[in-house]
DSSP file (Angstrom, degrees, kcal/mol; ACC not computed):
  #  RESIDUE AA STRUCTURE BP1 BP2  ACC     N-H-->O    O-->H-N    N-H-->O    O-->H-N    TCO  KAPPA ALPHA  PHI   PSI    X-CA   Y-CA   Z-CA
    1    1 A M     >        0   0    0      0, 0.0     4,-0.7     0, 0.0    40,-0.2   0.000 360.0 360.0 360.0 -41.9  118.7   76.8   65.7
    2    2 A A  T >4  +     0   0    0      1,-0.2     3,-0.9     2,-0.2     4,-0.4   0.910 360.0  50.4 -64.3 -41.7  115.2   75.4   65.3
    3    3 A L  G >> S+     0   0    0      1,-0.2     4,-2.7     2,-0.2     3,-1.6   0.879 102.9  60.7 -63.2 -37.1  115.1   76.4   61.6
    4    4 A A  G 34 S+     0   0    0      1,-0.3    -1,-0.2     2,-0.2    -2,-0.2   0.693  92.6  66.8 -66.3 -18.1  118.5   74.7   61.0
    5    5 A R  G << S+     0   0    0     -3,-0.9    -1,-0.3    -4,-0.7    -2,-0.2   0.751 120.8  16.8 -71.7 -21.9  116.9   71.4   62.1
    6    6 A R  T <4 S+     0   0    0     -3,-1.6    -2,-0.2    -4,-0.4    -1,-0.1   0.597 126.3  38.6-124.2 -19.1  114.7   71.4   59.0
    7    7 A F  S  < S-     0   0    0     -4,-2.7     2,-0.4    -5,-0.1    -1,-0.2  -0.954  88.0 -94.1-136.0 151.2  116.1   73.9   56.5
    8    8 A P        -     0   0    0      0, 0.0     2,-0.4     0, 0.0    34,-0.1  -0.539  57.4-178.1 -61.5 124.1  119.5   75.0   55.3
    9    9 A T        -     0   0    0     -2,-0.4    34,-2.6    32,-0.3     2,-0.5  -0.988  23.0-159.6-136.9 136.1  120.1   78.0   57.5
   10   10 A T  E     -a   43   0A   0     -2,-0.4     2,-0.6    32,-0.2    34,-0.2  -0.970   8.3-153.6-116.1 126.5  122.9   80.5   57.8
   11   11 A G  E     -a   44   0A   0     32,-3.6    34,-2.5    -2,-0.5     2,-0.4  -0.882  19.4-167.7 -95.4 123.1  123.4   82.5   61.0
   12   12 A F  E     +a   45   0A   0     -2,-0.6     2,-0.3    32,-0.2    34,-0.2  -0.910  14.1 170.1-116.5 138.8  125.1   85.8   60.2
   13   13 A D        -     0   0    0     32,-1.8     6,-0.1    -2,-0.4    -2,-0.0  -0.992  35.7-136.0-142.0 143.2  126.7   88.3   62.5
   14   14 A I  S    S+     0   0    0     -2,-0.3     2,-0.8     1,-0.1     3,-0.1   0.671  88.4  85.4 -70.9 -14.1  128.8   91.3   61.7
   15   15 A S     >  -     0   0    0      1,-0.2     4,-2.0     2,-0.0     5,-0.2  -0.792  58.6-168.7 -93.9 110.5  131.1   90.3   64.5
   16   16 A A  H  > S+     0   0    0     -2,-0.8     4,-2.4     1,-0.2    -1,-0.2   0.839  91.1  58.7 -62.3 -32.1  133.8   87.8   63.4
   17   17 A E  H  > S+     0   0    0      2,-0.2     4,-2.3     1,-0.2    -1,-0.2   0.922 104.9  48.4 -63.0 -44.3  134.6   87.3   67.1
   18   18 A R  H  > S+     0   0    0      2,-0.2     4,-2.4     1,-0.2    -2,-0.2   0.914 111.7  49.4 -62.5 -43.4  131.0   86.3   67.9
   19   19 A I  H  X S+     0   0    0     -4,-2.0     4,-2.4     1,-0.2    -1,-0.2   0.902 109.6  52.3 -63.2 -41.0  131.0   83.8   65.0
   20   20 A S  H  X S+     0   0    0     -4,-2.4     4,-1.5     2,-0.2    -2,-0.2   0.913 109.0  50.0 -61.0 -43.5  134.3   82.4   66.2
   21   21 A E  H  <>S+     0   0    0     -4,-2.3     5,-2.9     1,-0.2     3,-0.3   0.935 110.6  49.3 -59.3 -46.8  132.8   81.9   69.7
   22   22 A L  H ><5S+     0   0    0     -4,-2.4     3,-1.7     1,-0.2    -2,-0.2   0.891 106.6  55.4 -63.1 -39.4  129.8   80.1   68.2
   23   23 A H  H 3<5S+     0   0    0     -4,-2.4    -1,-0.2     1,-0.3    -2,-0.2   0.841 107.8  50.6 -59.7 -32.4  132.0   77.8   66.1
   24   24 A R  T 3<5S-     0   0    0     -4,-1.5    -1,-0.3    -3,-0.3    -2,-0.2   0.422 125.5-104.9 -85.6   1.7  133.7   76.9   69.4
   25   25 A G  T < 5S+     0   0    0     -3,-1.7     2,-0.7     1,-0.2    -3,-0.2   0.640  77.0 136.3  86.4  15.0  130.3   76.1   71.0
   26   26 A I      < -     0   0    0     -5,-2.9     2,-0.7    -6,-0.2    -1,-0.2  -0.867  29.8-177.3-101.9 115.5  130.3   79.2   73.1
   27   27 A D    >   -     0   0    0     -2,-0.7     3,-2.3     5,-0.3     5,-0.1  -0.919  11.9-162.2-110.9 105.5  126.9   81.1   73.2
   28   28 A R  T 3  S+     0   0    0     -2,-0.7    -1,-0.1     1,-0.3   -10,-0.0   0.644  90.9  57.8 -65.0 -13.2  127.4   84.2   75.3
   29   29 A T  T 3  S-     0   0    0      3,-0.1    -1,-0.3    -3,-0.0    -3,-0.0   0.551 101.4-135.7 -89.3  -8.0  123.6   84.4   75.7
   30   30 A D    <   +     0   0    0     -3,-2.3    -2,-0.1     2,-0.2     3,-0.1   0.778  69.5 122.3  57.7  30.0  123.5   80.9   77.2
   31   31 A E        +     0   0    0      1,-0.2     2,-0.4     2,-0.0    -1,-0.1   0.721  68.5  43.6 -89.2 -23.7  120.5   80.1   75.1
   32   32 A V  S    S-     0   0    0     -5,-0.1    -5,-0.3    -7,-0.0    -1,-0.2  -0.983  85.0-122.5-128.8 129.3  122.1   77.0   73.4
   33   33 A A     >  -     0   0    0     -2,-0.4     4,-2.5     1,-0.1     3,-0.2  -0.356  27.5-117.5 -65.0 146.1  124.1   74.4   75.1
   34   34 A P  H  > S+     0   0    0      0, 0.0     4,-2.6     0, 0.0     5,-0.2   0.889 113.6  49.9 -53.6 -44.4  127.6   73.9   73.7
   35   35 A A  H  > S+     0   0    0      1,-0.2     4,-1.6     2,-0.2     5,-0.1   0.886 111.7  48.6 -64.5 -38.1  127.0   70.4   72.5
   36   36 A V  H  > S+     0   0    0     -3,-0.2     4,-0.8     2,-0.2    -1,-0.2   0.910 112.1  49.1 -67.2 -42.5  123.8   71.3   70.8
   37   37 A L  H >< S+     0   0    0     -4,-2.5     3,-0.7     1,-0.2    -2,-0.2   0.923 112.0  47.6 -63.2 -45.7  125.5   74.2   69.1
   38   38 A R  H 3< S+     0   0    0     -4,-2.6    -1,-0.2     1,-0.2    -2,-0.2   0.815 112.8  49.4 -67.0 -30.1  128.4   72.1   67.9
   39   39 A A  H 3< S+     0   0    0     -4,-1.6    -1,-0.2    -5,-0.2    -2,-0.2   0.578  89.7 108.0 -85.5  -9.9  126.1   69.4   66.6
   40   40 A S    <<  -     0   0    0     -4,-0.8   -35,-0.1    -3,-0.7    -3,-0.0  -0.271  68.5-138.9 -70.4 152.8  123.9   71.8   64.6
   41   41 A T        +     0   0    0    -40,-0.2   -32,-0.3   -37,-0.1    -1,-0.1   0.391  62.3 130.7 -86.5   1.5  123.8   72.0   60.8
   42   42 A L        -     0   0    0     -5,-0.1     2,-0.4   -34,-0.1   -32,-0.2  -0.366  54.7-140.3 -58.6 125.3  123.6   75.8   61.2
   43   43 A K  E     -a   10   0A   0    -34,-2.6   -32,-3.6    -2,-0.1     2,-0.4  -0.764  18.1-157.3 -86.7 134.2  126.2   77.5   59.0
   44   44 A L  E     +a   11   0A   0     -2,-0.4     2,-0.3   -34,-0.2   -32,-0.2  -0.933  19.6 160.3-118.0 136.6  127.7   80.5   60.8
   45   45 A S  E     -a   12   0A   0    -34,-2.5   -32,-1.8    -2,-0.4    -2,-0.0  -0.999  40.4-163.8-154.5 151.5  129.4   83.4   59.0
   46   46 A A  S    S+     0   0    0     -2,-0.3   -30,-0.1   -34,-0.2   -34,-0.1   0.146  72.2 101.3-112.6  11.7  130.5   87.0   59.4
   47   47 A R    >   -     0   0    0      1,-0.1     3,-2.2   -31,-0.1     4,-0.3  -0.879  64.3-151.7-102.1 114.6  130.8   87.3   55.6
   48   48 A P  G >  S+     0   0    0      0, 0.0     3,-1.8     0, 0.0     4,-0.3   0.807  93.6  66.1 -54.5 -31.7  127.8   89.1   54.0
   49   49 A E  G >  S+     0   0    0      1,-0.3     3,-1.0     2,-0.2    -2,-0.0   0.750  88.8  68.1 -63.8 -20.9  128.4   87.2   50.7
   50   50 A D  G <  S+     0   0    0     -3,-2.2    -1,-0.3     1,-0.2    36,-0.0   0.595  99.4  48.9 -75.5  -9.3  127.4   84.0   52.6
   51   51 A I  G X  S+     0   0    0     -3,-1.8     3,-1.3    -4,-0.3    -1,-0.2   0.358  82.2 128.4-106.8   4.8  123.8   85.2   53.0
   52   52 A R  T <  S+     0   0    0     -3,-1.0    35,-0.2    -4,-0.3    34,-0.1  -0.358  73.3  11.4 -63.3 133.7  123.4   86.2   49.3
   53   53 A G  T 3  S+     0   0    0     33,-2.7    -1,-0.2     1,-0.2    34,-0.1   0.576  82.7 153.9  81.1  10.5  120.3   84.8   47.6
   54   54 A A    <   -     0   0    0     -3,-1.3    34,-0.5    32,-0.1    -1,-0.2  -0.345  43.6-139.5 -68.5 155.2  118.4   83.5   50.6
   55   55 A D  S    S+     0   0    0      1,-0.2    37,-2.7    36,-0.1     2,-0.4   0.824  86.7  29.7 -81.0 -34.3  114.7   83.2   50.4
   56   56 A I  E     -b   92   0B   0     35,-0.2     2,-0.4     2,-0.0    -1,-0.2  -0.989  63.0-168.1-133.3 135.1  114.0   84.5   53.9
   57   57 A Y  E     -b   93   0B   0     35,-2.9    37,-3.1    -2,-0.4     2,-0.6  -0.990   4.0-164.5-121.1 128.3  116.0   86.9   56.1
   58   58 A I  E     -b   94   0B   0     -2,-0.4     2,-0.6    35,-0.2    37,-0.2  -0.954  13.1-158.7-112.8 112.9  115.2   87.2   59.8
   59   59 A V  E     +b   95   0B   0     35,-3.4    37,-3.5    -2,-0.6     2,-0.5  -0.812  14.1 177.4 -98.5 120.4  116.9   90.4   61.1
   60   60 A T        +     0   0    0     -2,-0.6    37,-0.2    35,-0.2    35,-0.1  -0.924  18.1 149.0-124.9 105.5  117.5   90.6   64.8
   61   61 A V        -     0   0    0     -2,-0.5    37,-0.3    35,-0.4     2,-0.1  -0.939  45.4-104.9-133.3 154.5  119.3   93.7   65.9
   62   62 A P        -     0   0    0      0, 0.0    14,-0.2     0, 0.0    35,-0.0  -0.406  17.8-153.5 -73.7 156.2  119.3   95.9   69.0
   63   63 A T        -     0   0    0     12,-0.1    10,-0.1    -2,-0.1    34,-0.0  -0.737  20.4-167.4-127.1  82.4  117.5   99.2   69.1
   64   64 A P        -     0   0    0      0, 0.0     8,-3.2     0, 0.0     2,-0.3  -0.249   7.9-142.4 -66.8 158.9  119.3  101.2   71.7
   65   65 A V  B     -C   71   0C   0      6,-0.3     2,-0.1     8,-0.0    -2,-0.0  -0.908   8.9-130.1-121.2 152.6  117.8  104.4   73.1
   66   66 A D    >   -     0   0    0      4,-2.3     3,-2.3    -2,-0.3    -1,-0.0  -0.179  44.5 -79.6 -89.4-172.7  119.6  107.6   74.0
   67   67 A E  T 3  S+     0   0    0      1,-0.3    -1,-0.1     2,-0.1    -2,-0.0   0.695 133.2  53.0 -64.2 -18.7  119.2  109.7   77.2
   68   68 A K  T 3  S-     0   0    0      2,-0.1    -1,-0.3     3,-0.0     0, 0.0   0.293 119.8-111.0 -96.1   8.5  116.0  111.2   75.8
   69   69 A N    <   +     0   0    0     -3,-2.3    -2,-0.1     1,-0.3    -4,-0.0   0.736  69.7 147.6  66.7  25.1  114.6  107.7   75.2
   70   70 A E        -     0   0    0      1,-0.0    -4,-2.3     0, 0.0    -1,-0.3  -0.761  50.9-113.6 -89.1 134.6  114.9  108.2   71.4
   71   71 A P  B     -C   65   0C   0      0, 0.0     2,-0.8     0, 0.0    -6,-0.3  -0.417  14.4-137.8 -72.0 142.8  115.7  105.1   69.4
   72   72 A D        -     0   0    0     -8,-3.2     4,-0.3     1,-0.1    -7,-0.0  -0.883  20.0-175.7 -96.9 106.1  119.0  104.8   67.6
   73   73 A L     >  +     0   0    0     -2,-0.8     4,-2.6     1,-0.2     5,-0.2   0.380  55.3 101.7 -87.6   4.7  118.0  103.2   64.3
   74   74 A R  H  > S+     0   0    0      1,-0.2     4,-2.6     2,-0.2     5,-0.2   0.903  80.1  50.9 -57.8 -43.2  121.6  102.9   63.0
   75   75 A P  H  > S+     0   0    0      0, 0.0     4,-2.2     0, 0.0    -1,-0.2   0.928 113.1  45.0 -61.6 -42.0  121.7   99.1   63.7
   76   76 A V  H  > S+     0   0    0     -4,-0.3     4,-2.1     2,-0.2    -2,-0.2   0.887 114.3  49.0 -69.8 -36.9  118.5   98.4   61.9
   77   77 A L  H  X S+     0   0    0     -4,-2.6     4,-2.0     2,-0.2    -1,-0.2   0.892 110.2  51.1 -67.3 -39.2  119.5  100.6   59.0
   78   78 A S  H  X S+     0   0    0     -4,-2.6     4,-2.2    -5,-0.2    -2,-0.2   0.911 110.0  49.8 -62.5 -42.1  122.9   98.9   58.8
   79   79 A A  H  X S+     0   0    0     -4,-2.2     4,-2.9     1,-0.2     5,-0.3   0.892 107.6  54.6 -63.2 -39.4  121.1   95.5   58.7
   80   80 A C  H  X S+     0   0    0     -4,-2.1     4,-3.0     1,-0.2    -1,-0.2   0.899 108.6  48.8 -60.0 -40.6  118.8   96.8   56.0
   81   81 A R  H  X S+     0   0    0     -4,-2.0     4,-1.7     2,-0.2    -2,-0.2   0.900 113.0  46.8 -68.0 -40.4  121.9   97.7   53.9
   82   82 A T  H  X S+     0   0    0     -4,-2.2     4,-0.9     2,-0.2    -2,-0.2   0.952 118.8  39.9 -65.5 -49.2  123.5   94.3   54.5
   83   83 A V  H >X S+     0   0    0     -4,-2.9     4,-2.7     1,-0.2     3,-0.8   0.911 112.5  56.1 -67.8 -42.4  120.4   92.4   53.7
   84   84 A G  H 3< S+     0   0    0     -4,-3.0    -1,-0.2    -5,-0.3    -2,-0.2   0.873 107.1  49.7 -57.8 -38.0  119.4   94.7   50.8
   85   85 A A  H 3< S+     0   0    0     -4,-1.7    -1,-0.3    -5,-0.2    -2,-0.2   0.739 118.6  39.6 -71.8 -22.5  122.7   94.0   49.1
   86   86 A A  H << S+     0   0    0     -4,-0.9   -33,-2.7    -3,-0.8    -2,-0.2   0.736  96.4  92.6 -98.1 -26.9  122.3   90.2   49.5
   87   87 A M     <  -     0   0    0     -4,-2.7     2,-0.2   -35,-0.2   -32,-0.1  -0.289  55.9-153.1 -78.6 154.8  118.6   89.7   48.8
   88   88 A G    >   -     0   0    0    -34,-0.5     3,-1.8     1,-0.1    -1,-0.1  -0.623  42.7 -60.2-112.9 177.2  117.0   88.9   45.5
   89   89 A R  T 3  S+     0   0    0      1,-0.3    -1,-0.1    -2,-0.2     0, 0.0  -0.324 122.5  20.0 -58.2 133.4  113.6   89.5   44.0
   90   90 A G  T 3  S+     0   0    0      1,-0.3    -1,-0.3    -3,-0.1     2,-0.0   0.400  85.8 146.3  88.5  -2.2  110.8   87.9   46.1
   91   91 A A    <   -     0   0    0     -3,-1.8     2,-0.5     1,-0.1    -1,-0.3  -0.351  43.3-134.3 -66.9 149.0  112.9   87.5   49.3
   92   92 A V  E     -b   56   0B   0    -37,-2.7   -35,-2.9     2,-0.0     2,-0.5  -0.901  16.5-163.6-105.6 132.6  111.0   87.8   52.6
   93   93 A V  E     -b   57   0B   0     -2,-0.5     2,-0.5   -37,-0.2   -35,-0.2  -0.976   3.8-170.8-120.9 124.0  112.5   90.0   55.3
   94   94 A V  E     -b   58   0B   0    -37,-3.1   -35,-3.4    -2,-0.5     2,-0.5  -0.944  10.7-149.5-113.8 131.1  111.3   89.7   58.9
   95   95 A F  E     -b   59   0B   0     -2,-0.5     2,-0.6   -37,-0.2   -35,-0.2  -0.896  13.4-176.2-105.2 124.8  112.4   92.2   61.5
   96   96 A E        +     0   0    0    -37,-3.5   -35,-0.4    -2,-0.5     2,-0.3  -0.766  45.5 114.3-114.3  79.7  112.7   91.1   65.2
   97   97 A S  S    S-     0   0    0     -2,-0.6     2,-1.3   -37,-0.2    -2,-0.1  -0.994  72.5-110.6-149.5 146.6  113.6   94.3   66.8
   98   98 A T        +     0   0    0     -2,-0.3     2,-0.3   -37,-0.3    -2,-0.1  -0.676  59.3 144.5 -84.4  97.4  111.9   96.6   69.2
   99   99 A V        -     0   0    0     -2,-1.3     3,-0.1   -28,-0.0    -2,-0.1  -0.877  52.1 -95.3-129.1 162.7  111.1   99.6   67.1
  100  100 A Y    >   -     0   0    0     -2,-0.3     3,-1.8     1,-0.1     4,-0.3  -0.373  58.7 -75.7 -75.8 158.1  108.1  102.0   67.1
  101  101 A P  T 3  S+     0   0    0      0, 0.0    -1,-0.1     0, 0.0     0, 0.0  -0.234 117.2  27.6 -55.3 136.7  105.2  101.5   64.7
  102  102 A G  T 3> S+     0   0    0     -3,-0.1     4,-3.4     4,-0.0     5,-0.5   0.172  84.7 108.4  99.8 -16.6  106.0  102.4   61.2
  103  103 A V  H <>>S+     0   0    0     -3,-1.8     5,-2.6     1,-0.2     4,-2.2   0.930  81.5  46.0 -61.8 -45.5  109.7  101.8   61.2
  104  104 A T  I  4>S+     0   0    0     -4,-0.3     5,-2.7     3,-0.2    -1,-0.2   0.914 122.3  36.3 -65.7 -40.0  109.6   98.7   59.0
  105  105 A E  I  45S+     0   0    0      3,-0.2    -2,-0.2     4,-0.1    -1,-0.2   0.908 127.3  34.1 -78.0 -42.8  107.2  100.2   56.5
  106  106 A D  I  <5S+     0   0    0     -4,-3.4    -3,-0.2     3,-0.1    -2,-0.2   0.750 135.9  13.7 -88.7 -25.1  108.5  103.8   56.5
  107  107 A I  I  X5S+     0   0    0     -4,-2.2     4,-1.7    -5,-0.5    -3,-0.2   0.767 126.8  42.4-117.6 -52.6  112.2  103.3   57.0
  108  108 A C  I  ><S+     0   0    0     -5,-2.6     4,-3.0     2,-0.2     5,-0.3   0.944 112.9  51.3 -67.9 -48.4  113.3   99.7   56.5
  109  109 A G  H  ><S+     0   0    0     -5,-2.7     4,-2.6    -6,-0.3     5,-0.2   0.942 112.3  45.1 -56.2 -52.5  111.2   98.9   53.4
  110  110 A P  H  > S+     0   0    0      0, 0.0     4,-2.6     0, 0.0    -1,-0.2   0.879 114.1  50.0 -60.8 -36.0  112.5  102.0   51.5
  111  111 A E  H  X S+     0   0    0     -4,-1.7     4,-2.5     2,-0.2     5,-0.3   0.919 111.2  48.3 -68.9 -41.9  116.1  101.3   52.5
  112  112 A L  H  X S+     0   0    0     -4,-3.0     4,-2.6     1,-0.2     5,-0.3   0.922 113.9  47.8 -60.2 -43.5  115.8   97.6   51.5
  113  113 A E  H  X S+     0   0    0     -4,-2.6     4,-1.8    -5,-0.3    -2,-0.2   0.914 111.8  49.6 -63.8 -44.2  114.3   98.7   48.2
  114  114 A R  H  < S+     0   0    0     -4,-2.6    -2,-0.2    -5,-0.2    -1,-0.2   0.935 117.4  39.2 -60.6 -47.8  117.0  101.4   47.6
  115  115 A V  H  < S+     0   0    0     -4,-2.5    -2,-0.2     1,-0.2    -1,-0.2   0.885 119.8  44.3 -74.4 -38.3  119.9   99.0   48.3
  116  116 A S  H  <        0   0    0     -4,-2.6    -1,-0.2    -5,-0.3    -2,-0.2   0.735 360.0 360.0 -79.9 -21.5  118.5   95.9   46.5
  117  117 A G     <        0   0    0     -4,-1.8    -3,-0.1    -5,-0.3    -4,-0.1   0.474 360.0 360.0  78.1 360.0  117.3   97.8   43.5
């Protein structure tokens, strides 16, 4: 929301239902008031093509853990594939996810590189 006040910004979620809620001013996290959300210039989409060619991607995904407290990296890898397919040369990707040291360099970077070419 803060970025959208100064820059063209697209909020992307794989859930069309979540995007629909946000379009209606409903933020299930209660972080943004409905009136503020509705008045924002933030573009909201569940269509991956709408994030194609951005200069900066900020990836925020959960990192659930299993019963052995091992992280499930499927959400972050899925996000890498979505962003990798959309990003162009020189794009910056920032990960806001609770992962162990080395995940962004050893797992995310190579996956972004593989998918983006």
